[in-house]
C-alpha positions in Angstrom: -14.0 -20.5 -12.6 -11.9 -16.7 -14.0 -12.6 -13.9 -11.7 -14.4 -11.0 -12.4 -13.2 -8.7 -15.2 -14.5 -5.9 -12.9 -12.2 -3.8 -10.7 -13.1 -4.4 -6.7 -13.5 -0.6 -4.5 -10.1 0.5 -3.6 -9.3 0.4 0.0 -8.3 3.5 2.0 -6.4 4.3 5.4 -5.9 7.6 7.6 -2.8 7.5 9.5 -2.0 10.2 12.5 1.1 10.6 13.8 1.8 11.1 17.7 4.6 12.8 16.7 3.6 15.7 14.5 0.0 15.4 14.2 0.2 15.0 10.8 -2.3 13.0 8.5 -1.6 10.4 5.8 -4.1 9.7 4.0 -3.5 6.3 1.5 -5.6 3.8 -1.2 -4.7 1.7 -3.2 -6.5 -1.8 -4.7 -5.3 -3.8 -1.6 -3.0 -3.6 1.3 -1.5 -4.4 4.5 0.5 -3.3 6.9 3.9 -4.7 8.6 5.9 -4.0 11.6 9.3 -5.3 11.2 11.9 -3.8 13.7 9.7 -1.3 15.5 9.5 0.1 11.8 6.0 0.0 9.9 5.7 -1.1 6.1 2.7 -0.6 3.9 2.9 -3.3 1.1 0.4 -2.5 -1.7 -1.1 -3.3 -5.3 2.0 -1.0 -7.4 -1.8 0.6 -9.3 -5.0 1.5 -8.7 -5.5 -0.4 -12.4 -6.2 -3.8 -13.2 -3.3 -4.0 -14.9 -1.2 -3.2 -11.9 -2.9 -5.0 -9.5 0.1 -8.5 -9.5 2.9 -5.5 -8.8 3.8 -4.7 -5.3 4.9 -1.8 -4.1 6.5 -1.6 -0.1 6.2 2.4 1.7 7.8 2.8 5.0 5.5 4.9 7.5 8.0 8.1 8.2 7.6 11.4 10.2 7.2 13.0 6.9 4.9 10.5 5.3 5.2 7.4 3.1 8.4 6.7 1.8 8.8 4.4 -1.1 11.1 1.3 -0.5 10.6 -0.9 -3.3 8.6 -0.7 -6.3 6.6 -3.1 -8.4 7.8 -6.1 -7.0 6.1 -9.1 -9.4 3.8 -11.1 -7.7 3.4 -15.5 -8.4 1.7 -16.3 -11.1 
């Protein structure tokens, strides 16, 4: 059974930073949050199209916004 050729609706999140009150908006096909040593990271699909869905980016959540830490990490095949 093969996967669907249709791209799913993107996931969205909004973060309001308690330190500055600034809001961060984020949207990708898939993502999840992790916490490591009291820092929050977003691991997400690299883009909004099906071709980049197998690659991931990692962002750190900073007071100034999201900062790209690693880009286009190749997923397992």
